[in-house]
C-alpha positions as CSV (number, residue, x, y, z in Angstrom):
1,X,11.1,17.7,12.6
2,X,9.1,14.5,12.2
3,X,10.1,11.7,10.3
4,X,9.1,8.3,9.1
5,X,11.1,5.3,10.1
6,X,10.1,2.3,7.9
7,X,10.4,-1.4,9.3
8,X,10.8,-4.1,7.3
9,X,8.5,-7.6,8.5
10,X,12.2,-9.0,8.7
11,X,12.9,-6.9,11.4
12,X,9.3,-6.0,13.0
13,X,10.1,-8.5,16.0
14,X,13.0,-6.8,17.2
15,X,10.9,-3.7,18.4
16,X,7.6,-5.7,19.9
17,X,5.6,-6.2,16.6
18,X,5.4,-2.7,16.4
19,X,3.9,-1.4,12.9
20,X,5.3,-1.0,9.5
21,X,6.3,2.6,10.7
22,X,7.5,4.6,13.5
23,X,7.4,8.4,13.7
24,X,10.2,10.2,15.2
25,X,11.6,13.6,16.0
26,X,15.2,13.4,14.0
27,X,17.5,16.0,12.3
28,X,19.7,13.8,10.7
29,X,20.2,9.8,10.2
30,X,22.7,9.5,12.8
31,X,20.2,11.2,15.3
32,X,17.3,8.8,14.2
33,X,19.6,5.7,14.8
34,X,20.4,7.3,18.1
35,X,16.8,7.6,19.3
36,X,16.6,4.2,17.9
37,X,19.2,2.7,20.3
38,X,17.4,4.6,23.1
39,X,13.8,3.6,22.7
40,X,13.7,0.4,20.7
41,X,17.5,-0.9,21.0
42,X,16.4,-4.7,20.3
43,X,15.3,-3.2,16.6
44,X,18.9,-1.1,16.8
45,X,21.1,-4.2,17.6
46,X,19.6,-5.9,14.0
47,X,20.5,-2.4,12.4
48,X,24.0,-1.5,13.7
49,X,26.6,-3.7,15.0
50,X,28.3,-3.4,18.7
51,X,30.5,-0.4,17.3
52,X,27.5,1.7,16.3
53,X,28.5,1.1,12.4
54,X,25.4,0.1,10.6
55,X,25.9,-3.7,9.3
56,X,26.9,-4.5,6.1
57,X,24.0,-6.0,4.8
58,X,21.7,-3.2,6.0
59,X,21.0,-0.3,3.6
60,X,19.5,2.8,4.9
61,X,17.5,5.1,2.1
62,X,16.2,9.0,2.8
63,X,13.2,9.1,0.8
64,X,14.9,6.9,-2.4
65,X,18.7,7.7,-2.0
66,X,20.9,5.4,-0.3
67,X,22.7,7.2,2.7
68,X,26.0,6.3,0.8
69,X,25.0,8.4,-1.9
70,X,24.2,11.6,0.0
71,X,26.1,12.3,3.4
72,X,26.0,9.3,5.3
73,X,24.9,9.1,9.0
74,X,25.5,12.8,9.0
75,X,22.3,12.8,6.1
76,X,19.8,16.1,7.4
77,X,16.5,14.7,7.7
78,X,13.5,17.3,6.5
79,X,10.3,17.0,8.0
80,X,8.3,14.4,6.1
81,X,11.2,12.7,4.9
82,X,11.0,8.9,5.1
83,X,13.5,6.6,6.3
84,X,13.7,3.1,5.1
85,X,15.9,0.2,7.0
86,X,16.4,-2.4,4.2
87,X,18.0,-5.7,5.1
88,X,19.6,-7.4,1.9
89,X,17.9,-10.1,0.5
90,X,20.0,-13.4,-0.8
91,X,19.8,-16.8,-1.7
92,X,20.3,-19.3,-4.3
């Protein structure tokens, strides 16, 4: 099943300047991250830390819902779903 991963501009340099979106065949958020680890390791390191946990300043959304409000990394993906990577923005 094909899902779309939206890559924010701040992380596109980590995947060789790839377009704003990548298409993956993934059945869960965890599966999508595993594929990113294999195919886009620099991007994966921008999303997950050395233990494999999603970095605390990075949000993952399936369509419009944060994965923490769903089933976390075990959230099931359906064909056509959009997985959005959203790093926190802060400043003063």
